N, C-alpha and C positions, 0 to 999 in steps of 0.2 A: 398516469402522469406522462406527459410528453417530454422528451428530451431532444435537444438539438445540439449536434456536435459538429464544429467546423475546425479543421486543422489548417492553419495558414501562417505565413510569415508576414508580419506587419512592418513595413519600412519606416514607419513614424511612431510617435508616442500617442497617436490619436486613433481611436477605433469607433466606428459607427455600426450600430446593430439595428437591423430592421426585423421586427417581430412579425410572425404570422398573425393574421386577423384574429384567430381564436385565442391569442394571448394578450390582446389589447384589454386594458382595464383588469388584468389578472395580476395577482401577486407572484413575482418571479424571483429567482435567484440566479445571479450571474457569477460564475467562477472562472477566473483566468489563471491558467497554469502554464509554465514554461515547459516545453518538451525537451529542452536542451540540458536537462539536469544530468550530471554525471551518474553513471551506473553505480549502485551501491555494491560494496564487496559482500559477497555471500559467504558466510562462515561454512567451512567444510570440516569434516571430522579431523583431517590432518592439521588444519589450522588451529584447532582447539586442543590438540593433544598437549598435555603438560600444563594446561591452564588451570587445572584443578587438582588438588591433592588426590592421590589414588583412593584413599579410604573414603573421601567425600563422594567421589564418582561412584564407587561401589555401593554406597548407601543410597544414592539417588537411583541407581539401576535396580536395586532391590525394591525401592518404593514403587517404581514404575511397574515392575513385574507384579507386585502384590496388587496394585491398582487394576491391572489388566485381569488378574485372576478373579477380582470381585465381580466382574461383568459376566463371568461364566456361570 
């Protein structure tokens, strides 16, 4: 599969795309994404502290540990 990627700033609401010859009469997909999206907040350990009752957190940690042990 061939992929073509161009990053540009378009001053108008009109965009013209010229395809390479090998894509003429081919089924193609065009996806347009804005690169100016705000960065998502990444959850850190400190930001999650206190979000879950301690007994639930311990139960989840025990489950994770037992899951890891199954692979050994």
